[in-house]
CHARMM-style PDB file with segment names, atoms N, HN, CA, C and O in Angstrom:
ATOM      1  N   UNK     1     101.596 126.146 121.444  1.00  0.00      PROA
ATOM      2  CA  UNK     1     100.327 126.320 122.068  1.00  0.00      PROA
ATOM      3  C   UNK     1      99.639 125.170 122.732  1.00  0.00      PROA
ATOM      4  O   UNK     1      99.008 125.255 123.786  1.00  0.00      PROA
ATOM      5  N   UNK     2      99.814 124.101 122.032  1.00  0.00      PROA
ATOM      6  HN  UNK     2     100.326 124.032 121.176  1.00  0.00      PROA
ATOM      7  CA  UNK     2      99.317 122.759 122.668  1.00  0.00      PROA
ATOM      8  C   UNK     2     100.109 122.552 123.997  1.00  0.00      PROA
ATOM      9  O   UNK     2      99.541 122.307 125.061  1.00  0.00      PROA
ATOM     10  N   UNK     3     101.401 122.664 123.867  1.00  0.00      PROA
ATOM     11  HN  UNK     3     101.863 122.864 123.002  1.00  0.00      PROA
ATOM     12  CA  UNK     3     102.287 122.501 125.114  1.00  0.00      PROA
ATOM     13  C   UNK     3     101.792 123.306 126.378  1.00  0.00      PROA
ATOM     14  O   UNK     3     101.725 122.854 127.521  1.00  0.00      PROA
ATOM     15  N   UNK     4     101.459 124.571 125.971  1.00  0.00      PROA
ATOM     16  HN  UNK     4     101.513 124.939 125.043  1.00  0.00      PROA
ATOM     17  CA  UNK     4     100.884 125.407 127.086  1.00  0.00      PROA
ATOM     18  C   UNK     4      99.578 124.985 127.544  1.00  0.00      PROA
ATOM     19  O   UNK     4      99.375 125.066 128.755  1.00  0.00      PROA
ATOM     20  N   UNK     5      98.655 124.550 126.796  1.00  0.00      PROA
ATOM     21  HN  UNK     5      98.819 124.484 125.812  1.00  0.00      PROA
ATOM     22  CA  UNK     5      97.595 123.980 127.075  1.00  0.00      PROA
ATOM     23  C   UNK     5      97.715 122.816 127.989  1.00  0.00      PROA
ATOM     24  O   UNK     5      97.070 122.684 129.029  1.00  0.00      PROA
ATOM     25  N   UNK     6      98.630 121.946 127.499  1.00  0.00      PROA
ATOM     26  HN  UNK     6      99.154 122.053 126.654  1.00  0.00      PROA
ATOM     27  CA  UNK     6      98.943 120.605 128.255  1.00  0.00      PROA
ATOM     28  C   UNK     6      99.389 120.886 129.487  1.00  0.00      PROA
ATOM     29  O   UNK     6      98.945 120.183 130.396  1.00  0.00      PROA
ATOM     30  N   UNK     7     100.231 121.818 129.777  1.00  0.00      PROA
ATOM     31  HN  UNK     7     100.592 122.389 129.040  1.00  0.00      PROA
ATOM     32  CA  UNK     7     100.777 122.099 130.954  1.00  0.00      PROA
ATOM     33  C   UNK     7      99.786 122.718 132.056  1.00  0.00      PROA
ATOM     34  O   UNK     7      99.916 122.629 133.277  1.00  0.00      PROA
ATOM     35  N   UNK     8      98.770 123.364 131.347  1.00  0.00      PROA
ATOM     36  HN  UNK     8      98.664 123.436 130.355  1.00  0.00      PROA
ATOM     37  CA  UNK     8      97.725 123.841 132.324  1.00  0.00      PROA
ATOM     38  C   UNK     8      96.736 122.609 132.460  1.00  0.00      PROA
ATOM     39  O   UNK     8      96.146 122.461 133.530  1.00  0.00      PROA
ATOM     40  N   UNK     9      96.580 121.927 131.663  1.00  0.00      PROA
ATOM     41  HN  UNK     9      97.060 122.047 130.793  1.00  0.00      PROA
ATOM     42  CA  UNK     9      95.533 120.875 131.637  1.00  0.00      PROA
ATOM     43  C   UNK     9      96.095 119.372 131.282  1.00  0.00      PROA
ATOM     44  O   UNK     9      95.702 118.757 130.290  1.00  0.00      PROA
ATOM     45  N   UNK    10      96.938 118.919 132.090  1.00  0.00      PROA
ATOM     46  HN  UNK    10      97.258 119.419 132.895  1.00  0.00      PROA
ATOM     47  CA  UNK    10      97.501 117.514 131.651  1.00  0.00      PROA
ATOM     48  C   UNK    10      96.491 116.487 131.377  1.00  0.00      PROA
ATOM     49  O   UNK    10      96.692 115.566 130.585  1.00  0.00      PROA
ATOM     50  N   UNK    11      95.435 116.645 132.015  1.00  0.00      PROA
ATOM     51  HN  UNK    11      95.271 117.393 132.658  1.00  0.00      PROA
ATOM     52  CA  UNK    11      94.498 115.436 131.519  1.00  0.00      PROA
ATOM     53  C   UNK    11      94.023 115.490 130.234  1.00  0.00      PROA
ATOM     54  O   UNK    11      93.599 114.460 129.710  1.00  0.00      PROA
ATOM     55  N   UNK    12      94.031 116.733 129.535  1.00  0.00      PROA
ATOM     56  HN  UNK    12      94.375 117.570 129.961  1.00  0.00      PROA
ATOM     57  CA  UNK    12      93.557 117.103 128.349  1.00  0.00      PROA
ATOM     58  C   UNK    12      94.503 116.222 127.268  1.00  0.00      PROA
ATOM     59  O   UNK    12      94.026 115.669 126.277  1.00  0.00      PROA
ATOM     60  N   UNK    13      95.810 116.194 127.604  1.00  0.00      PROA
ATOM     61  HN  UNK    13      96.197 116.644 128.408  1.00  0.00      PROA
ATOM     62  CA  UNK    13      96.788 115.681 126.588  1.00  0.00      PROA
ATOM     63  C   UNK    13      96.364 114.138 126.929  1.00  0.00      PROA
ATOM     64  O   UNK    13      96.042 113.462 125.951  1.00  0.00      PROA
ATOM     65  N   UNK    14      96.331 113.535 128.162  1.00  0.00      PROA
ATOM     66  HN  UNK    14      96.593 114.084 128.956  1.00  0.00      PROA
ATOM     67  CA  UNK    14      95.988 112.203 128.372  1.00  0.00      PROA
ATOM     68  C   UNK    14      94.804 111.711 127.510  1.00  0.00      PROA
ATOM     69  O   UNK    14      94.843 110.609 126.962  1.00  0.00      PROA
ATOM     70  N   UNK    15      93.718 112.574 127.398  1.00  0.00      PROA
ATOM     71  HN  UNK    15      93.686 113.469 127.843  1.00  0.00      PROA
ATOM     72  CA  UNK    15      92.461 112.297 126.651  1.00  0.00      PROA
ATOM     73  C   UNK    15      92.925 112.245 125.300  1.00  0.00      PROA
ATOM     74  O   UNK    15      92.705 111.212 124.667  1.00  0.00      PROA
ATOM     75  N   UNK    16      93.568 113.250 124.723  1.00  0.00      PROA
ATOM     76  HN  UNK    16      93.747 114.089 125.237  1.00  0.00      PROA
ATOM     77  CA  UNK    16      93.867 113.080 123.351  1.00  0.00      PROA
ATOM     78  C   UNK    16      94.673 111.999 123.078  1.00  0.00      PROA
ATOM     79  O   UNK    16      94.390 111.410 122.034  1.00  0.00      PROA
ATOM     80  N   UNK    17      95.688 111.526 123.780  1.00  0.00      PROA
ATOM     81  HN  UNK    17      95.918 112.004 124.628  1.00  0.00      PROA
ATOM     82  CA  UNK    17      96.505 110.239 123.586  1.00  0.00      PROA
ATOM     83  C   UNK    17      95.596 109.103 123.702  1.00  0.00      PROA
ATOM     84  O   UNK    17      95.921 108.171 122.967  1.00  0.00      PROA
ATOM     85  N   UNK    18      94.561 108.909 124.404  1.00  0.00      PROA
ATOM     86  HN  UNK    18      94.297 109.667 125.001  1.00  0.00      PROA
ATOM     87  CA  UNK    18      93.827 107.691 124.546  1.00  0.00      PROA
ATOM     88  C   UNK    18      92.893 107.834 123.218  1.00  0.00      PROA
ATOM     89  O   UNK    18      92.664 106.793 122.601  1.00  0.00      PROA
ATOM     90  N   UNK    19      92.367 108.991 122.763  1.00  0.00      PROA
ATOM     91  HN  UNK    19      92.553 109.837 123.264  1.00  0.00      PROA
ATOM     92  CA  UNK    19      91.621 108.857 121.766  1.00  0.00      PROA
ATOM     93  C   UNK    19      92.312 108.522 120.433  1.00  0.00      PROA
ATOM     94  O   UNK    19      91.734 107.922 119.527  1.00  0.00      PROA
ATOM     95  N   UNK    20      93.579 108.944 120.371  1.00  0.00      PROA
ATOM     96  HN  UNK    20      94.049 109.431 121.108  1.00  0.00      PROA
ATOM     97  CA  UNK    20      94.398 108.671 119.330  1.00  0.00      PROA
ATOM     98  C   UNK    20      94.643 107.023 119.307  1.00  0.00      PROA
ATOM     99  O   UNK    20      94.634 106.309 118.304  1.00  0.00      PROA
ATOM    100  N   UNK    21      94.809 106.716 120.344  1.00  0.00      PROA
ATOM    101  HN  UNK    21      94.816 107.295 121.159  1.00  0.00      PROA
ATOM    102  CA  UNK    21      95.100 105.075 120.374  1.00  0.00      PROA
ATOM    103  C   UNK    21      93.786 104.362 119.973  1.00  0.00      PROA
ATOM    104  O   UNK    21      93.831 103.421 119.180  1.00  0.00      PROA
ATOM    105  N   UNK    22      92.681 104.764 120.475  1.00  0.00      PROA
ATOM    106  HN  UNK    22      92.644 105.527 121.119  1.00  0.00      PROA
ATOM    107  CA  UNK    22      91.424 104.246 119.938  1.00  0.00      PROA
ATOM    108  C   UNK    22      91.244 104.233 118.671  1.00  0.00      PROA
ATOM    109  O   UNK    22      90.916 103.227 118.041  1.00  0.00      PROA
ATOM    110  N   UNK    23      91.455 105.424 118.154  1.00  0.00      PROA
ATOM    111  HN  UNK    23      91.721 106.241 118.665  1.00  0.00      PROA
ATOM    112  CA  UNK    23      91.350 105.609 116.696  1.00  0.00      PROA
ATOM    113  C   UNK    23      92.092 104.573 115.798  1.00  0.00      PROA
ATOM    114  O   UNK    23      91.575 103.915 114.895  1.00  0.00      PROA
ATOM    115  N   UNK    24      93.514 104.538 116.241  1.00  0.00      PROA
ATOM    116  HN  UNK    24      93.934 105.072 116.975  1.00  0.00      PROA
ATOM    117  CA  UNK    24      94.407 103.578 115.677  1.00  0.00      PROA
ATOM    118  C   UNK    24      93.807 101.999 115.672  1.00  0.00      PROA
ATOM    119  O   UNK    24      94.118 101.142 114.845  1.00  0.00      PROA
ATOM    120  N   UNK    25      92.992 101.850 116.650  1.00  0.00      PROA
ATOM    121  HN  UNK    25      92.739 102.546 117.322  1.00  0.00      PROA
ATOM    122  CA  UNK    25      92.569 100.532 116.894  1.00  0.00      PROA
ATOM    123  C   UNK    25      91.330 100.147 115.822  1.00  0.00      PROA
ATOM    124  O   UNK    25      91.170  99.041 115.304  1.00  0.00      PROA
ATOM    125  N   UNK    26      90.590 101.202 115.645  1.00  0.00      PROA
ATOM    126  HN  UNK    26      90.719 102.100 116.065  1.00  0.00      PROA
ATOM    127  CA  UNK    26      89.447 101.151 114.636  1.00  0.00      PROA
ATOM    128  C   UNK    26      90.099 101.133 113.438  1.00  0.00      PROA
ATOM    129  O   UNK    26      89.647 100.328 112.623  1.00  0.00      PROA
ATOM    130  N   UNK    27      91.213 101.918 113.033  1.00  0.00      PROA
ATOM    131  HN  UNK    27      91.581 102.572 113.694  1.00  0.00      PROA
ATOM    132  CA  UNK    27      91.829 101.854 111.835  1.00  0.00      PROA
ATOM    133  C   UNK    27      92.379 100.488 111.284  1.00  0.00      PROA
ATOM    134  O   UNK    27      92.368 100.106 110.114  1.00  0.00      PROA
ATOM    135  N   UNK    28      92.873  99.823 112.420  1.00  0.00      PROA
ATOM    136  HN  UNK    28      92.882 100.133 113.371  1.00  0.00      PROA
ATOM    137  CA  UNK    28      93.570  98.523 112.395  1.00  0.00      PROA
ATOM    138  C   UNK    28      92.544  97.390 111.982  1.00  0.00      PROA
ATOM    139  O   UNK    28      92.802  96.508 111.162  1.00  0.00      PROA
ATOM    140  N   UNK    29      91.384  97.529 112.640  1.00  0.00      PROA
ATOM    141  HN  UNK    29      91.175  98.245 113.306  1.00  0.00      PROA
ATOM    142  CA  UNK    29      90.242  96.718 112.492  1.00  0.00      PROA
ATOM    143  C   UNK    29      89.718  96.725 110.948  1.00  0.00      PROA
ATOM    144  O   UNK    29      89.296  95.771 110.295  1.00  0.00      PROA
ATOM    145  N   UNK    30      89.875  98.103 110.558  1.00  0.00      PROA
ATOM    146  HN  UNK    30      90.219  98.878 111.088  1.00  0.00      PROA
ATOM    147  CA  UNK    30      89.288  98.431 109.170  1.00  0.00      PROA
ATOM    148  C   UNK    30      90.318  97.620 108.213  1.00  0.00      PROA
ATOM    149  O   UNK    30      89.911  96.959 107.258  1.00  0.00      PROA
ATOM    150  N   UNK    31      91.490  97.715 108.506  1.00  0.00      PROA
ATOM    151  HN  UNK    31      91.821  98.252 109.282  1.00  0.00      PROA
ATOM    152  CA  UNK    31      92.477  96.974 107.464  1.00  0.00      PROA
ATOM    153  C   UNK    31      92.192  95.579 107.215  1.00  0.00      PROA
ATOM    154  O   UNK    31      92.396  95.055 106.120  1.00  0.00      PROA
ATOM    155  N   UNK    32      91.671  94.906 108.328  1.00  0.00      PROA
ATOM    156  HN  UNK    32      91.506  95.331 109.217  1.00  0.00      PROA
ATOM    157  CA  UNK    32      91.633  93.372 107.987  1.00  0.00      PROA
ATOM    158  C   UNK    32      90.115  93.064 107.556  1.00  0.00      PROA
ATOM    159  O   UNK    32      89.822  91.943 107.139  1.00  0.00      PROA
ATOM    160  N   UNK    33      89.133  94.112 107.671  1.00  0.00      PROA
ATOM    161  HN  UNK    33      89.371  95.022 108.010  1.00  0.00      PROA
ATOM    162  CA  UNK    33      87.916  93.745 107.120  1.00  0.00      PROA
ATOM    163  C   UNK    33      87.763  93.496 105.693  1.00  0.00      PROA
ATOM    164  O   UNK    33      88.613  93.891 104.895  1.00  0.00      PROA
ATOM    165  N   UNK    34      86.585  92.779 105.288  1.00  0.00      PROA
ATOM    166  HN  UNK    34      85.895  92.458 105.936  1.00  0.00      PROA
ATOM    167  CA  UNK    34      86.771  92.739 103.831  1.00  0.00      PROA
ATOM    168  C   UNK    34      86.259  93.959 103.040  1.00  0.00      PROA
ATOM    169  O   UNK    34      85.287  94.605 103.434  1.00  0.00      PROA
ATOM    170  N   UNK    35      86.899  94.243 101.976  1.00  0.00      PROA
ATOM    171  HN  UNK    35      87.688  93.719 101.656  1.00  0.00      PROA
ATOM    172  CA  UNK    35      86.636  95.532 101.324  1.00  0.00      PROA
ATOM    173  C   UNK    35      85.402  95.983 101.075  1.00  0.00      PROA
ATOM    174  O   UNK    35      85.084  97.154 101.287  1.00  0.00      PROA
ATOM    175  N   UNK    36      84.559  95.047 100.579  1.00  0.00      PROA
ATOM    176  HN  UNK    36      84.817  94.097 100.407  1.00  0.00      PROA
ATOM    177  CA  UNK    36      83.253  95.488 100.082  1.00  0.00      PROA
ATOM    178  C   UNK    36      82.276  94.701 101.064  1.00  0.00      PROA
ATOM    179  O   UNK    36      81.619  93.750 100.639  1.00  0.00      PROA
ATOM    180  N   UNK    37      82.212  95.040 102.124  1.00  0.00      PROA
ATOM    181  HN  UNK    37      82.745  95.812 102.469  1.00  0.00      PROA
ATOM    182  CA  UNK    37      81.425  94.505 103.290  1.00  0.00      PROA
ATOM    183  C   UNK    37      80.637  95.357 104.128  1.00  0.00      PROA
ATOM    184  O   UNK    37      80.982  96.533 104.243  1.00  0.00      PROA
ATOM    185  N   UNK    38      79.562  94.903 104.769  1.00  0.00      PROA
ATOM    186  HN  UNK    38      79.281  93.948 104.676  1.00  0.00      PROA
ATOM    187  CA  UNK    38      79.006  95.752 105.728  1.00  0.00      PROA
ATOM    188  C   UNK    38      79.727  96.055 106.900  1.00  0.00      PROA
ATOM    189  O   UNK    38      79.482  97.077 107.542  1.00  0.00      PROA
ATOM    190  N   UNK    39      80.639  95.210 107.244  1.00  0.00      PROA
ATOM    191  HN  UNK    39      80.838  94.380 106.722  1.00  0.00      PROA
ATOM    192  CA  UNK    39      81.505  95.497 108.449  1.00  0.00      PROA
ATOM    193  C   UNK    39      82.350  96.823 108.064  1.00  0.00      PROA
ATOM    194  O   UNK    39      82.475  97.808 108.792  1.00  0.00      PROA
ATOM    195  N   UNK    40      82.911  96.650 106.762  1.00  0.00      PROA
ATOM    196  HN  UNK    40      82.809  95.850 106.170  1.00  0.00      PROA
ATOM    197  CA  UNK    40      83.709  97.980 106.307  1.00  0.00      PROA
ATOM    198  C   UNK    40      83.072  99.368 106.225  1.00  0.00      PROA
ATOM    199  O   UNK    40      83.666 100.422 106.453  1.00  0.00      PROA
ATOM    200  N   UNK    41      81.886  99.247 105.897  1.00  0.00      PROA
ATOM    201  HN  UNK    41      81.404  98.390 105.713  1.00  0.00      PROA
ATOM    202  CA  UNK    41      80.996 100.485 105.915  1.00  0.00      PROA
ATOM    203  C   UNK    41      80.794 100.874 107.341  1.00  0.00      PROA
ATOM    204  O   UNK    41      80.903 102.058 107.662  1.00  0.00      PROA
ATOM    205  N   UNK    42      80.500  99.933 108.233  1.00  0.00      PROA
ATOM    206  HN  UNK    42      80.412  98.972 107.973  1.00  0.00      PROA
ATOM    207  CA  UNK    42      80.154 100.224 109.720  1.00  0.00      PROA
ATOM    208  C   UNK    42      81.509 100.688 110.419  1.00  0.00      PROA
ATOM    209  O   UNK    42      81.484 101.512 111.334  1.00  0.00      PROA
ATOM    210  N   UNK    43      82.666 100.137 109.959  1.00  0.00      PROA
ATOM    211  HN  UNK    43      82.686  99.468 109.215  1.00  0.00      PROA
ATOM    212  CA  UNK    43      83.724 100.595 110.552  1.00  0.00      PROA
ATOM    213  C   UNK    43      84.153 102.032 110.145  1.00  0.00      PROA
ATOM    214  O   UNK    43      84.679 102.851 110.899  1.00  0.00      PROA
ATOM    215  N   UNK    44      83.855 102.203 108.865  1.00  0.00      PROA
ATOM    216  HN  UNK    44      83.428 101.537 108.253  1.00  0.00      PROA
ATOM    217  CA  UNK    44      84.080 103.682 108.328  1.00  0.00      PROA
ATOM    218  C   UNK    44      83.113 104.671 109.062  1.00  0.00      PROA
ATOM    219  O   UNK    44      83.542 105.731 109.519  1.00  0.00      PROA
ATOM    220  N   UNK    45      81.922 104.339 109.155  1.00  0.00      PROA
ATOM    221  HN  UNK    45      81.573 103.478 108.783  1.00  0.00      PROA
ATOM    222  CA  UNK    45      80.999 105.278 110.150  1.00  0.00      PROA
ATOM    223  C   UNK    45      81.651 105.566 111.437  1.00  0.00      PROA
ATOM    224  O   UNK    45      81.683 106.733 111.828  1.00  0.00      PROA
ATOM    225  N   UNK    46      82.176 104.616 112.140  1.00  0.00      PROA
ATOM    226  HN  UNK    46      82.150 103.668 111.823  1.00  0.00      PROA
ATOM    227  CA  UNK    46      82.794 104.698 113.426  1.00  0.00      PROA
ATOM    228  C   UNK    46      83.845 105.446 113.552  1.00  0.00      PROA
ATOM    229  O   UNK    46      84.052 106.143 114.546  1.00  0.00      PROA
ATOM    230  N   UNK    47      84.842 105.347 112.247  1.00  0.00      PROA
ATOM    231  HN  UNK    47      84.674 104.781 111.440  1.00  0.00      PROA
ATOM    232  CA  UNK    47      85.959 106.231 112.066  1.00  0.00      PROA
ATOM    233  C   UNK    47      85.662 107.478 112.109  1.00  0.00      PROA
ATOM    234  O   UNK    47      86.159 108.274 112.905  1.00  0.00      PROA
ATOM    235  N   UNK    48      84.625 107.807 111.047  1.00  0.00      PROA
ATOM    236  HN  UNK    48      84.222 107.160 110.400  1.00  0.00      PROA
ATOM    237  CA  UNK    48      84.296 109.132 110.850  1.00  0.00      PROA
ATOM    238  C   UNK    48      83.564 109.811 111.885  1.00  0.00      PROA
ATOM    239  O   UNK    48      83.515 111.041 111.882  1.00  0.00      PROA
ATOM    240  N   UNK    49      83.002 109.141 112.754  1.00  0.00      PROA
ATOM    241  HN  UNK    49      83.042 108.142 112.757  1.00  0.00      PROA
ATOM    242  CA  UNK    49      82.262 109.628 114.010  1.00  0.00      PROA
ATOM    243  C   UNK    49      83.352 110.034 114.860  1.00  0.00      PROA
ATOM    244  O   UNK    49      83.321 111.143 115.394  1.00  0.00      PROA
ATOM    245  N   UNK    50      84.347 109.209 115.040  1.00  0.00      PROA
ATOM    246  HN  UNK    50      84.372 108.308 114.607  1.00  0.00      PROA
ATOM    247  CA  UNK    50      85.433 109.352 115.959  1.00  0.00      PROA
ATOM    248  C   UNK    50      86.260 110.643 115.521  1.00  0.00      PROA
ATOM    249  O   UNK    50      86.504 111.526 116.343  1.00  0.00      PROA
ATOM    250  N   UNK    51      86.623 110.708 114.379  1.00  0.00      PROA
ATOM    251  HN  UNK    51      86.424 109.990 113.711  1.00  0.00      PROA
ATOM    252  CA  UNK    51      87.336 111.864 113.876  1.00  0.00      PROA
ATOM    253  C   UNK    51      86.669 113.192 113.920  1.00  0.00      PROA
ATOM    254  O   UNK    51      87.207 114.263 114.203  1.00  0.00      PROA
ATOM    255  N   UNK    52      85.459 112.989 113.611  1.00  0.00      PROA
ATOM    256  HN  UNK    52      85.022 112.120 113.381  1.00  0.00      PROA
ATOM    257  CA  UNK    52      84.578 114.233 113.747  1.00  0.00      PROA
ATOM    258  C   UNK    52      84.345 114.724 115.164  1.00  0.00      PROA
ATOM    259  O   UNK    52      83.766 115.795 115.345  1.00  0.00      PROA
ATOM    260  N   UNK    53      84.781 113.972 116.191  1.00  0.00      PROA
ATOM    261  HN  UNK    53      85.251 113.102 116.045  1.00  0.00      PROA
ATOM    262  CA  UNK    53      84.677 114.269 117.569  1.00  0.00      PROA
ATOM    263  C   UNK    53      83.186 114.653 117.897  1.00  0.00      PROA
ATOM    264  O   UNK    53      82.916 115.452 118.793  1.00  0.00      PROA
ATOM    265  N   UNK    54      82.292 114.073 117.163  1.00  0.00      PROA
ATOM    266  HN  UNK    54      82.512 113.424 116.435  1.00  0.00      PROA
ATOM    267  CA  UNK    54      80.932 114.319 117.381  1.00  0.00      PROA
ATOM    268  C   UNK    54      80.476 113.344 118.771  1.00  0.00      PROA
ATOM    269  O   UNK    54      79.660 113.660 119.637  1.00  0.00      PROA
ATOM    270  N   UNK    55      81.135 112.296 118.695  1.00  0.00      PROA
ATOM    271  HN  UNK    55      81.798 112.039 117.991  1.00  0.00      PROA
ATOM    272  CA  UNK    55      80.643 111.379 119.735  1.00  0.00      PROA
ATOM    273  C   UNK    55      82.071 110.817 120.324  1.00  0.00      PROA
ATOM    274  O   UNK    55      83.136 110.874 119.710  1.00  0.00      PROA
ATOM    275  N   UNK    56      81.896 110.301 121.541  1.00  0.00      PROA
ATOM    276  HN  UNK    56      81.030 110.254 122.040  1.00  0.00      PROA
ATOM    277  CA  UNK    56      83.177 109.586 122.105  1.00  0.00      PROA
ATOM    278  C   UNK    56      83.243 108.220 121.481  1.00  0.00      PROA
ATOM    279  O   UNK    56      82.351 107.759 120.769  1.00  0.00      PROA
ATOM    280  N   UNK    57      84.501 107.527 121.836  1.00  0.00      PROA
ATOM    281  HN  UNK    57      85.226 107.902 122.414  1.00  0.00      PROA
ATOM    282  CA  UNK    57      84.751 106.230 121.206  1.00  0.00      PROA
ATOM    283  C   UNK    57      83.685 105.147 121.565  1.00  0.00      PROA
ATOM    284  O   UNK    57      83.480 104.264 120.732  1.00  0.00      PROA
ATOM    285  N   UNK    58      83.022 105.146 122.685  1.00  0.00      PROA
ATOM    286  HN  UNK    58      83.189 105.864 123.362  1.00  0.00      PROA
ATOM    287  CA  UNK    58      82.066 104.327 122.887  1.00  0.00      PROA
ATOM    288  C   UNK    58      80.838 104.243 122.106  1.00  0.00      PROA
ATOM    289  O   UNK    58      80.177 103.271 121.743  1.00  0.00      PROA
ATOM    290  N   UNK    59      80.673 105.672 121.911  1.00  0.00      PROA
ATOM    291  HN  UNK    59      81.210 106.462 122.206  1.00  0.00      PROA
ATOM    292  CA  UNK    59      79.425 105.973 121.054  1.00  0.00      PROA
ATOM    293  C   UNK    59      79.758 105.316 119.522  1.00  0.00      PROA
ATOM    294  O   UNK    59      78.953 104.579 118.953  1.00  0.00      PROA
ATOM    295  N   UNK    60      80.986 105.675 118.981  1.00  0.00      PROA
ATOM    296  HN  UNK    60      81.641 106.274 119.443  1.00  0.00      PROA
ATOM    297  CA  UNK    60      81.369 104.993 117.846  1.00  0.00      PROA
ATOM    298  C   UNK    60      81.133 103.578 117.711  1.00  0.00      PROA
ATOM    299  O   UNK    60      80.510 103.025 116.805  1.00  0.00      PROA
ATOM    300  N   UNK    61      81.727 103.019 118.766  1.00  0.00      PROA
ATOM    301  HN  UNK    61      82.233 103.468 119.502  1.00  0.00      PROA
ATOM    302  CA  UNK    61      81.697 101.510 118.796  1.00  0.00      PROA
ATOM    303  C   UNK    61      80.120 100.993 118.877  1.00  0.00      PROA
ATOM    304  O   UNK    61      79.787  99.921 118.372  1.00  0.00      PROA
ATOM    305  N   UNK    62      79.194 101.856 119.555  1.00  0.00      PROA
ATOM    306  HN  UNK    62      79.465 102.728 119.964  1.00  0.00      PROA
ATOM    307  CA  UNK    62      77.786 101.319 119.786  1.00  0.00      PROA
ATOM    308  C   UNK    62      77.174 101.527 118.195  1.00  0.00      PROA
ATOM    309  O   UNK    62      76.425 100.678 117.712  1.00  0.00      PROA
ATOM    310  N   UNK    63      77.502 102.514 117.587  1.00  0.00      PROA
ATOM    311  HN  UNK    63      78.111 103.204 117.980  1.00  0.00      PROA
ATOM    312  CA  UNK    63      77.065 102.771 116.037  1.00  0.00      PROA
ATOM    313  C   UNK    63      77.600 101.611 115.208  1.00  0.00      PROA
ATOM    314  O   UNK    63      76.963 101.171 114.250  1.00  0.00      PROA
ATOM    315  N   UNK    64      78.819 101.105 115.600  1.00  0.00      PROA
ATOM    316  HN  UNK    64      79.336 101.462 116.377  1.00  0.00      PROA
ATOM    317  CA  UNK    64      79.263 100.061 114.667  1.00  0.00      PROA
ATOM    318  C   UNK    64      78.493  98.889 114.918  1.00  0.00      PROA
ATOM    319  O   UNK    64      77.996  98.287 113.967  1.00  0.00      PROA
ATOM    320  N   UNK    65      78.322  98.460 116.199  1.00  0.00      PROA
ATOM    321  HN  UNK    65      78.726  98.949 116.972  1.00  0.00      PROA
ATOM    322  CA  UNK    65      77.387  97.184 116.631  1.00  0.00      PROA
ATOM    323  C   UNK    65      76.035  97.470 116.147  1.00  0.00      PROA
ATOM    324  O   UNK    65      75.453  96.509 115.643  1.00  0.00      PROA
ATOM    325  N   UNK    66      75.411  98.590 116.193  1.00  0.00      PROA
ATOM    326  HN  UNK    66      75.883  99.371 116.602  1.00  0.00      PROA
ATOM    327  CA  UNK    66      73.987  98.861 115.600  1.00  0.00      PROA
ATOM    328  C   UNK    66      73.954  98.600 114.029  1.00  0.00      PROA
ATOM    329  O   UNK    66      73.027  98.019 113.465  1.00  0.00      PROA
ATOM    330  N   UNK    67      75.131  99.126 113.370  1.00  0.00      PROA
ATOM    331  HN  UNK    67      75.885  99.598 113.828  1.00  0.00      PROA
ATOM    332  CA  UNK    67      75.170  98.757 111.851  1.00  0.00      PROA
ATOM    333  C   UNK    67      75.222  97.318 111.461  1.00  0.00      PROA
ATOM    334  O   UNK    67      74.614  96.893 110.479  1.00  0.00      PROA
ATOM    335  N   UNK    68      75.964  96.562 112.252  1.00  0.00      PROA
ATOM    336  HN  UNK    68      76.458  96.907 113.050  1.00  0.00      PROA
ATOM    337  CA  UNK    68      76.247  95.270 112.133  1.00  0.00      PROA
ATOM    338  C   UNK    68      74.890  94.409 112.409  1.00  0.00      PROA
ATOM    339  O   UNK    68      74.526  93.467 111.705  1.00  0.00      PROA
ATOM    340  N   UNK    69      74.235  94.880 113.510  1.00  0.00      PROA
ATOM    341  HN  UNK    69      74.531  95.646 114.081  1.00  0.00      PROA
ATOM    342  CA  UNK    69      72.875  94.339 113.860  1.00  0.00      PROA
ATOM    343  C   UNK    69      71.811  94.471 112.908  1.00  0.00      PROA
ATOM    344  O   UNK    69      70.950  93.605 112.756  1.00  0.00      PROA
ATOM    345  N   UNK    70      71.870  95.714 112.164  1.00  0.00      PROA
ATOM    346  HN  UNK    70      72.570  96.417 112.288  1.00  0.00      PROA
ATOM    347  CA  UNK    70      70.892  95.946 111.015  1.00  0.00      PROA
ATOM    348  C   UNK    70      71.237  95.071 109.891  1.00  0.00      PROA
ATOM    349  O   UNK    70      70.339  94.589 109.201  1.00  0.00      PROA
ATOM    350  N   UNK    71      72.472  94.831 109.658  1.00  0.00      PROA
ATOM    351  HN  UNK    71      73.202  95.223 110.219  1.00  0.00      PROA
ATOM    352  CA  UNK    71      72.938  93.955 108.515  1.00  0.00      PROA
ATOM    353  C   UNK    71      72.646  92.566 108.767  1.00  0.00      PROA
ATOM    354  O   UNK    71      72.770  91.748 107.856  1.00  0.00      PROA
ATOM    355  N   UNK    72      72.183  92.143 110.186  1.00  0.00      PROA
ATOM    356  HN  UNK    72      72.082  92.807 110.927  1.00  0.00      PROA
ATOM    357  CA  UNK    72      72.101  90.825 110.251  1.00  0.00      PROA
ATOM    358  C   UNK    72      73.319  90.040 110.645  1.00  0.00      PROA
ATOM    359  O   UNK    72      73.265  88.810 110.650  1.00  0.00      PROA
ATOM    360  N   UNK    73      74.515  90.741 111.005  1.00  0.00      PROA
ATOM    361  HN  UNK    73      74.559  91.741 111.000  1.00  0.00      PROA
ATOM    362  CA  UNK    73      75.792  90.039 111.356  1.00  0.00      PROA
ATOM    363  C   UNK    73      75.857  89.879 112.779  1.00  0.00      PROA
ATOM    364  OT1 UNK    73      76.827  89.323 113.295  1.00  0.00      PROA
TER     365      UNK     73
END
């Protein structure tokens, strides 16, 4: 089914590939953050927002920066 959709709309596959790459970047950042830190919670929020597909990647990063700013980081 996905292949049929991709052949009809190749930009859709490119968009999903880009989103997956961006999600992997967020997850990599999470791995190096301190386990019990504000940064870790902010990254978790960004990942959950991204996975939930509620917001685009830029919005997830904006939420990350907002959370860090509120924490005084």
